[in-house]
C-alpha positions, 0 to 999 in steps of 0.5 A, a space after each residue: 499500500 502507498 503512502 497516499 493510500 495509508 494516510 487517509 486511514 490514519 487521518 480518520 482513526 487518529 486524533 487531530 495532529 495538532 492535538 498530538 503535538 500539543 500534548 507531547 510538547 506539554 509532557 516535554 515541558 513539564 519533564 524539563 520543569 524538573 531542572 529548575 524546580 528546586 533552584 529557588 529552594 536551594 539556599 533553604 534546603 538545609 534548614 528545611 530537610 534538617 541536613 547539612 548542605 553537603 547532604 542537600 546538595 544531592 537533591 540536584 545531583 540525584 536528578 542528574 544521575 537519574 536522568 543520565 541513566 533512564 535516557 538511553 534505556 528509555 529510548 531503546 525500550 520505546 523502540 522495542 515495546 512501544 514508545 507510548 507505553 515507555 512514555 507513559 511509564 516515565 510520566 508515572 515515575 515523575 508523578 510518583 517522585 513528586 508525591 514522595 518529595 512533597 510528603 517529605 521533611 527529611 533528606 532520604 525520601 526527597 533523594 528518592 523522590 528527586 531521582 524518580 523525577 530524573 528517571 523520567 528524562 526519557 519523555 522528550 527524545 521518546 516524543 520526538 520518535 513518536 512524532 516521527 512515526 505518527 505525524 504527517 510530512 508537513 507538520 513533522 519538522 516544526 512539531 519536532 523542533 518544538 518537542 526538542 526545544 522543550 528542554 529549554 522551554 520548560 527550564 526557562 518558564 518553570 523558574 519564575 513559576 518555582 520562585 513564586 511558589 517558593 516565596 508565597 506558598 509552602 515549599 511542599 506545594 512546588 512538588 504537589 504541583 509538579 506531581 499534578 502536572 505529570 499526572 495531567 500529562 500521563 492522562 492526556 497522552 493516554 487519551 490522545 497520543 496513539 501507540 506507534 506500530 514501529 517496534 524492533 522487538 527482541 530482548 533488552 540489553 540488560 548488561 549494556 544498560 548496566 554498563 552504560 549507567 555505571 559509566 555515566 554515573 562515574 563520569 557525571 558524579 565527579 563533574 557534578 561534585 568535583 567543586 566540593 570534593 576537590 578536583 585532585 582528590 582521590 574519589 574524583 580522579 578514581 571516578 573519572 578513571 573508573 568511567 573511562 575503563 567502564 565505558 571502554 568495556 561497555 563499548 566492546 560489549 556493545 559492538 559484540 551484542 546481537 541487540 545492542 542498547 546503543 548501536 555503536 555502528 550506527 552512532 559512528 556514522 558521520 552525521 550521527 557522530 558529529 551531530 552528538 558531538 556538537 550537541 554536547 558543546 552546544 549544551 555546554 554553550 546554552 547552560 552558561 547563560 543559566 549560570 551567569 544571568 541569575 547570579 548577576 541579578 542576585 548578587 548585591 548592589 555593593 558588589 559594583 555589578 550586582 543588582 540585588 533582585 529576588 529569585 522571582 525577578 530572576 525567573 521573570 528575566 529568564 522567562 522570555 528565553 523560553 518563550 523565544 525558543 517556542 517561537 523559534 520552533 517553526 522558524 527552525 523547521 522552515 529554515 531546515 526545510 529550505 536549506 537543511 538542518 546543518 544549516 540551521 544548526 550553524 546559524 543557531 550557533 552563530 546567533 548563540 555566539 553573538 549573544 555571549 559577545 554582547 553579554 560581555 558589554 552588556 551586563 549592567 541592567 536588567 533590560 541588558 539581561 533580558 535582551 541577552 537571554 533572549 537572543 541566546 533563546 533564539 540560537 537555542 531554539 533554532 539549533 535544538 530544532 535542527 538536531 533531531 532532524 539531522 539524527 533521524 536522517 541518519 538512523 533507521 526508523 526502527 532505531 529513532 527512540 534510542 538515537 534520540 535519546 542518546 542525543 538528548 543524553 549528550 546535551 545533558 553531559 554538556 550542561 553538567 560540564 558547563 555547570 562544573 567549569 563555570 562553578 570552578 571559574 567563578 569560585 576562583 575569581 572573586 572579589 571581597 566586600 568586607 567578609 563577603 566574597 563575590 565572583 568577580 565581573 572579569 569571572 563572569 566575562 570569561 564564563 561567557 567568553 567560554 560559552 561564546 567559544 563553545 558555540 564556536 566550536 559547535 559551528 566548526 563541528 557542524 560544518 563537517 556534517 554532510 549537507 543533506 535536506 531534511 525533507 529528503 531523508 528525515 520525514 519517513 511515513 508510517 507506511 514506509 516504516 511498517 514496511 521496513 519492520 516487516 521486511 
């Protein structure tokens, strides 16, 4: 049966395309809210949880680790057993984790709840893969761009909401709200999103999942805790060495496995490899803004360059960048359709580099920071929309879940590295005002310069991508996918 024959049948049975896109994007935004959910609480967590600051730091770290562990496994499980089914399970984990955190008044249950929230991170790559399987060609580009950008949209829009709730309500309301949003997203997915018929079957690579999870924990744990433990300390150095050894052994296993968790031969293809490398560097570039702008706004005016604003104001300043990312989704899709996603990724990198360049000279007023974060948001929205198109143009339709999950993971590694490196720089480059020390203005400028440099590196990596229009290869229709699976 041809594509044109199949399309009307699907259209008659399926919900309206726009509704599916809205529901999946909403689910992605809800999951990405977990990035900024506890930021307003960080200074108060030791008092709220009756624990030392070294312990409460795990409230953030454990979510990062849970996300890293879950993302690649969720993608492969979705390819094997149904993407909608695994997406629903991820949202249930988010809701359950939120309820546990909302009921907690001590550190242990809070860490459990936050870990479960982190395990929901596979929703965004799964949503992208569902869109590839289910949406008509004319809607696919902009829908995927919106879903991909939801990783940044939720973080930006969630900060003002979280800050408002933390300041004017009981802090438990933050987690009750995230639990309610997770439940709403799960019900909406259950009601609207169809289950894809594109599946690989086979057995899940349990050893491969365990190996990759162990390697990622050994890598990300010292990145996130190196500032506290000491970068030259035995635990940090030992974990970095262990990560190299474990990941090498994992790679050897994956190349010999009949059903690998990650098909490294596909991942080594030029387009996939370079896109993932660019995603890592771009994730670094994007997150530098999220570290610099809030600190500039919150530093006391006595520092000479601080603005003495509350966390609520910080959220309101960051919110426009999320709206800009959302607005860029159709622009990214249109640019990719006309010139290919490679060009879109390169344009996004240039815009981000320009944004950081402006930030080195415009950092003395609130409107400066609104402008800069919005400009960087334009670049992020363009680039994040192009990355899934590049990945899906180069992988079999039956492996889109795993491939998109790996790409999302690479972005997360980039953002984690940005947090660690920027933290070291700002901790070392300080000025004193009486007994209090602040990160220096030169330190902020250096971080922004590194962010600009990272965007330039992403641009250079993208320049070596094959030039291929997304419309030629990244939009297979379900009928094609089904026939390939049957074959």
